[in-house]
C-alpha positions in Angstrom: -39.6 16.2 -40.0 -40.9 18.9 -37.6 -38.8 20.8 -35.1 -37.8 18.8 -32.0 -40.0 20.7 -29.5 -43.1 19.9 -31.5 -42.0 16.2 -31.8 -41.2 16.1 -28.1 -44.6 17.5 -27.2 -46.3 14.9 -29.4 -44.3 11.9 -28.3 -43.3 12.7 -24.7 -45.7 9.8 -23.7 -43.1 7.4 -25.2 -40.5 8.4 -22.7 -43.0 7.8 -19.9 -44.1 4.5 -21.3 -40.4 3.3 -21.5 -39.8 4.4 -17.9 -42.9 2.5 -16.8 -42.1 -0.6 -18.8 -38.5 -0.7 -17.4 -39.8 0.0 -13.9 -37.5 2.9 -13.3 -38.1 4.6 -10.0 -34.7 5.9 -9.0 -32.8 8.5 -10.9 -36.0 9.3 -12.8 -34.9 12.7 -14.0 -31.6 11.2 -15.4 -33.6 8.5 -17.4 -36.2 11.1 -18.5 -33.4 13.2 -19.9 -31.9 10.1 -21.5 -35.2 9.5 -23.1 -35.3 13.0 -24.5 -31.9 12.5 -26.1 -33.0 9.2 -27.5 -36.2 10.8 -28.9 -34.1 13.5 -30.5 -31.8 10.7 -32.0 -34.8 8.9 -33.3 -36.0 12.1 -35.1 -32.5 12.3 -36.9 -32.3 8.6 -37.7 -35.9 8.0 -38.7 -36.6 6.7 -42.2 -40.4 6.9 -43.0 -39.9 4.2 -45.7 -38.9 1.6 -43.2 -41.5 1.9 -40.4 -43.8 4.1 -38.4 -42.2 6.7 -36.2 -43.7 5.9 -32.8 -42.6 2.2 -32.6 -39.2 3.2 -33.9 -38.8 6.0 -31.4 -40.1 3.9 -28.5 -37.5 1.2 -29.2 -34.7 3.8 -29.5 -35.7 5.3 -26.1 -36.1 1.9 -24.5 -32.8 0.6 -25.8 -30.9 3.7 -24.7 -32.4 3.3 -21.2 -31.6 -0.4 -21.0 -28.0 0.3 -22.1 -27.6 2.9 -19.2 -29.1 0.6 -16.7 -26.7 -2.2 -17.8 -23.7 0.2 -17.6 -24.8 1.4 -14.1 -25.3 -2.2 -12.9 -21.7 -3.1 -14.0 -20.4 -0.2 -12.1 -22.5 -1.1 -9.1 -21.2 -4.7 -9.2 -17.6 -3.5 -9.5 -18.1 -1.2 -6.4 -19.7 -4.0 -4.5 -16.8 -6.4 -5.2 -14.3 -3.6 -4.3 -16.2 -3.0 -1.0 -16.3 -6.7 -0.1 -12.6 -7.0 -0.9 -11.8 -4.1 1.4 -14.1 -5.6 4.1 -12.4 -9.1 3.7 -9.0 -7.3 4.1 -10.2 -5.7 7.4 -11.4 -9.1 8.6 -8.0 -10.7 7.6 -6.2 -7.9 9.5 -7.9 -9.0 12.7 -6.8 -12.5 11.9 -10.1 -14.1 12.7 -11.2 -17.6 12.0 -14.7 -19.1 12.1 -14.1 -20.3 15.7 -13.2 -16.8 16.8 -16.4 -15.3 15.3 -18.0 -14.7 18.6 -15.0 -13.1 20.2 -14.8 -10.1 17.9 -16.1 -7.2 20.0 -17.6 -5.1 17.3 -19.7 -8.0 16.2 -21.7 -7.9 19.4 -22.9 -4.4 18.5 -24.6 -5.8 15.4 -28.2 -7.2 15.5 -28.5 -11.0 15.3 -29.7 -10.9 11.7 -26.8 -9.0 10.6 -24.3 -11.3 12.4 -26.0 -14.3 10.7 -25.6 -12.6 7.3 -22.0 -11.7 8.1 -21.2 -15.2 9.1 -22.8 -16.8 6.1 -21.3 -14.3 3.6 -17.8 -13.8 4.8 -16.9 -16.6 7.1 -18.7 -19.4 5.4 -18.2 -17.9 1.9 -21.8 -18.5 0.8 -23.3 -16.9 -2.3 -26.2 -14.5 -2.3 -28.4 -17.2 -3.8 -27.5 -19.7 -1.0 -28.1 -17.1 1.7 -31.4 -16.1 0.2 -32.6 -19.7 0.2 -31.5 -20.2 3.8 -33.2 -17.0 5.0 -36.3 -17.3 2.8 -35.6 -14.1 1.0 -34.8 -12.9 -2.5 -31.4 -12.8 -3.9 -31.7 -9.1 -4.6 -32.8 -8.4 -1.0 -29.7 -10.3 0.3 -27.5 -8.3 -2.1 -28.9 -5.0 -0.8 -28.6 -6.1 2.9 -25.0 -7.3 2.3 -24.1 -4.0 0.8 -25.6 -2.1 3.7 -23.9 -4.4 6.2 -20.5 -3.9 4.5 -20.9 -0.2 4.7 -22.0 -0.3 8.3 -19.2 -2.6 9.5 -16.7 -0.5 7.5 -17.9 2.6 9.4 -17.6 0.8 12.6 -14.1 -0.4 11.9 -12.9 3.0 10.7 -14.3 4.5 13.9 -12.4 1.9 16.0 -9.1 2.5 14.1 -9.1 6.2 14.8 
C-alpha cells in the first residue's frame, strides 16, 4: 500500500461522505480527525483479496464515527439524568406540591411556555414523548428545551441561594 498521505489525498472524499451520511454538523473537526484515524486504520487492516479498498475504508470510517456518536450520546444522557436529579432535589428542598406550583416566586420569572414544560416534566412526571405529543412538537425538541430549562432554572436557583 502507498504511504498514508497519498492514500489520504486520494480518499479524503470518503470522510466527507461519511460526515454527510451521518448528518454531522457539530464537532465537525473532531469527527473529521476521527475519519482520518479510521482511514489510517483501514489502510493497515485492508486485505485486497477480500474486497475493494473504498467500500472497506468507507465502512470503517462510518463505523468509527457511529461508535463515537453512540458514546457521546450515552454521556449526554447521563449528564441529562444527573441534571434532572439535581433539579428535582432543588424542587424537593422547596417542598412544593402541584397545588403550590403557582406560589413559587421564581416560576413567575419564566415565560408561560417554560412554566408549562416545567409543570408537565417535573410536577406531572410526563415523558418527553408525552410532552411532545401534547405540545405538537418532536421528542428531540422537547429534550433540548428541557435541558435548557433545567440549566436556566438551576442558574436562577443558585443566584437565589447566594
